[in-house]
C-alpha positions in Angstrom: -30.6 -7.9 2.5 -28.6 -9.5 -0.3 -25.5 -8.1 -2.0 -25.5 -10.7 -4.7 -29.1 -10.8 -5.8 -30.3 -13.9 -4.0 -33.2 -13.6 -1.6 -33.6 -17.3 -0.9 -30.6 -19.5 -0.2 -32.5 -22.8 -0.6 -30.8 -23.6 -3.9 -27.9 -25.8 -5.1 -24.8 -23.7 -4.4 -22.9 -25.6 -7.1 -25.1 -23.9 -9.7 -25.0 -20.5 -8.1 -21.4 -19.6 -8.7 -19.7 -16.9 -6.7 -21.4 -16.0 -3.4 -19.2 -13.2 -2.2 -20.1 -9.5 -2.2 -19.1 -7.1 -5.0 -18.6 -9.9 -7.5 -17.6 -8.7 -10.9 -15.5 -5.8 -9.5 -12.3 -7.7 -9.0 -10.5 -6.0 -11.8 -11.5 -2.5 -10.5 -10.3 -3.5 -7.0 -7.0 -4.8 -8.3 -6.4 -1.6 -10.3 -7.2 0.5 -7.3 -4.9 -1.5 -5.0 -2.0 -1.3 -7.5 -2.5 2.5 -7.8 -2.6 2.8 -4.0 0.5 0.6 -3.7 2.6 2.6 -6.2 1.4 5.9 -4.8 2.3 4.8 -1.2 5.8 3.9 -2.4 6.2 7.2 -4.2 5.1 9.2 -1.1 7.4 7.0 1.1 10.4 7.6 -1.2 9.8 11.4 -1.2 9.5 11.6 2.6 12.5 9.3 3.3 14.6 11.3 0.8 13.7 14.6 2.6 14.4 13.0 6.0 17.9 11.8 4.8 18.7 15.2 3.3 17.8 16.9 6.7 19.8 14.3 8.6 22.8 14.9 6.4 22.9 18.5 7.4 22.8 17.8 11.2 26.0 18.4 13.2 29.4 19.9 12.6 30.9 18.3 9.5 34.5 18.8 10.8 33.7 17.0 14.1 32.0 14.2 12.3 34.9 13.8 9.9 37.4 13.9 12.8 35.4 11.3 14.7 35.2 9.0 11.7 38.9 9.2 10.9 39.8 8.5 14.5 38.6 5.0 14.1 
């Protein structure tokens, strides 16, 4: 089974060129990775913002203020 179109490897590899699978799809893979990366950061930003909003509402605000001002 060959993913690059060569059935016989008894050739001069200097003339063959790239010998890795999925050659020619580097731009597509890069675009997909960048989209995934930006999407992951967006989702993380939303989740962390929601978590911080929930954490802000935990506890009695007067006790927290009193504790902070004590020090």
